[in-house]
C-alpha positions as CSV (number, residue, x, y, z in Angstrom):
1,M,94.0,34.6,-123.9
2,D,97.7,34.1,-123.2
3,E,98.4,37.3,-121.1
4,F,97.1,37.8,-117.6
5,W,96.9,41.0,-115.6
6,P,98.4,40.6,-112.1
7,V,96.3,41.9,-109.2
8,S,98.3,42.7,-106.0
9,D,95.1,43.0,-103.9
10,V,92.0,41.1,-105.0
11,L,89.6,42.8,-102.6
12,A,90.7,46.3,-103.7
13,Y,90.5,45.2,-107.4
14,L,86.9,43.8,-107.0
15,A,85.4,46.6,-105.0
16,G,82.6,48.4,-106.9
17,S,80.1,47.4,-109.5
18,W,80.4,45.1,-112.5
19,R,78.2,44.2,-115.5
20,V,77.8,40.4,-115.7
21,E,77.2,38.1,-118.6
22,R,77.2,34.4,-117.9
23,S,76.6,31.5,-120.3
24,V,75.5,28.2,-118.9
25,R,75.7,25.0,-120.9
26,D,74.5,21.6,-119.8
27,L,77.1,19.3,-121.4
28,A,74.9,16.2,-120.8
29,D,71.8,17.3,-122.7
30,G,72.9,20.4,-124.6
31,G,70.6,22.8,-122.7
32,T,71.7,26.4,-122.6
33,G,71.1,29.5,-120.5
34,V,72.2,33.0,-120.1
35,F,72.4,35.3,-117.0
36,T,72.7,39.0,-117.4
37,G,72.9,41.5,-114.6
38,T,75.2,43.2,-112.1
39,T,77.5,42.3,-109.3
40,D,78.2,44.7,-106.5
41,F,81.2,44.3,-104.2
42,R,80.5,46.5,-101.1
43,P,82.7,46.8,-98.0
44,L,82.0,44.6,-94.9
45,G,83.0,45.8,-91.4
46,D,85.7,43.0,-91.2
47,G,87.8,44.3,-94.2
48,G,86.0,42.0,-96.6
49,L,83.5,42.6,-99.4
50,L,79.8,41.6,-99.7
51,H,79.2,40.3,-103.2
52,H,75.6,40.6,-104.4
53,E,74.6,39.6,-107.9
54,T,71.2,40.3,-109.4
55,G,69.8,39.9,-112.8
56,T,67.8,37.7,-115.1
57,F,68.6,34.0,-115.8
58,T,67.1,32.7,-119.0
59,W,67.2,28.8,-119.1
60,R,65.9,27.0,-122.1
61,G,64.1,30.2,-123.2
62,V,62.4,30.9,-119.9
63,P,63.5,34.1,-118.1
64,R,63.3,34.5,-114.4
65,P,64.9,36.8,-111.7
66,A,68.1,35.5,-110.1
67,E,70.4,36.6,-107.4
68,R,73.1,35.3,-105.1
69,T,75.2,36.7,-102.2
70,L,78.8,35.7,-101.3
71,R,81.3,37.1,-98.8
72,F,84.9,37.8,-99.9
73,L,87.0,37.9,-96.8
74,P,90.7,38.7,-96.4
75,G,92.7,35.5,-97.3
76,P,95.6,33.9,-95.5
77,A,98.2,35.8,-97.6
78,P,98.3,39.5,-98.4
79,G,96.1,40.4,-101.4
80,T,94.2,37.1,-101.4
81,A,90.6,36.3,-100.5
82,D,88.7,33.6,-98.7
83,V,85.3,33.3,-100.6
84,R,82.3,32.1,-98.5
85,F,78.7,31.5,-99.1
86,A,76.2,34.0,-97.5
87,D,75.7,31.6,-94.6
88,G,79.5,31.5,-93.9
89,R,80.2,28.0,-95.4
90,P,83.6,27.9,-97.3
91,F,83.4,28.2,-101.1
92,H,86.9,28.7,-102.5
93,D,90.2,30.6,-102.1
94,L,91.1,33.4,-104.6
95,D,94.6,34.6,-105.4
96,L,95.0,36.8,-108.5
97,T,98.6,37.9,-107.9
98,T,99.6,36.3,-111.2
99,G,96.3,37.3,-112.9
100,R,95.1,33.7,-113.0
101,H,93.8,31.3,-110.3
102,T,92.3,27.8,-110.2
103,A,90.0,26.8,-107.3
104,D,88.1,23.6,-106.5
105,H,84.9,23.3,-104.6
106,P,83.4,19.8,-103.8
107,C,79.6,19.8,-103.6
108,S,78.2,16.5,-102.6
109,A,79.6,14.1,-105.2
110,D,80.1,16.8,-107.8
111,L,83.3,18.9,-108.2
112,Y,83.3,22.6,-109.2
113,R,86.6,23.7,-110.7
114,G,86.9,27.4,-111.4
115,E,89.4,29.2,-113.4
116,F,89.7,33.0,-112.8
117,T,91.5,35.2,-115.2
118,V,92.1,39.0,-115.1
119,R,92.2,40.7,-118.5
120,D,92.9,44.2,-117.4
121,A,91.9,46.8,-114.8
122,D,88.2,46.6,-115.8
123,R,87.6,43.1,-117.1
124,W,87.9,39.6,-115.6
125,R,86.4,36.1,-116.3
126,T,85.5,33.0,-114.5
127,V,85.0,29.6,-116.1
128,W,83.5,26.9,-113.8
129,R,83.4,23.3,-115.0
130,V,81.0,21.3,-112.9
131,G,81.3,17.5,-113.1
132,G,79.9,14.5,-111.3
133,P,76.9,12.3,-111.0
134,A,74.4,15.1,-110.6
135,K,75.8,17.8,-113.0
136,D,77.8,18.2,-116.1
137,L,77.9,22.0,-116.7
138,L,80.1,24.7,-118.1
139,L,79.6,28.2,-116.8
140,T,81.5,31.1,-118.3
141,T,81.1,34.6,-116.8
142,D,82.5,37.8,-118.1
143,Y,82.7,40.9,-115.7
144,A,83.1,44.5,-116.9
145,R,83.6,47.3,-114.4
146,V,80.8,49.9,-114.3
147,R,82.5,53.3,-114.4
């Protein structure tokens, strides 16, 4: 994809419900998995959004329920976000004013590098490459707005 869709306010863009499809590939041993579910971005009292993802993660053919919660808070510049884990620890920044953003998150000795791309008003994607001594993964997630 060569064209990106600029987003002037990431929190306003993300608000609402999204269908989620994520592929997970272990680059070290070839294992694969798929997550399917929904992500809801609901308002928090501080102007941010509570991100709650629920669905089914199938890893190496074994399905199980999965969920995660993040907090998307207003970022340092207008229209940006400061993404935090549910317990408040920092995760990454997010600035989609150009329609594309790259963020890093060190986790122990591993590095998570995420690329965020906006396709249009109702579709966006994240690609996380996780590398280090403990992990060698590629996670690609497509989001489609629920209307």
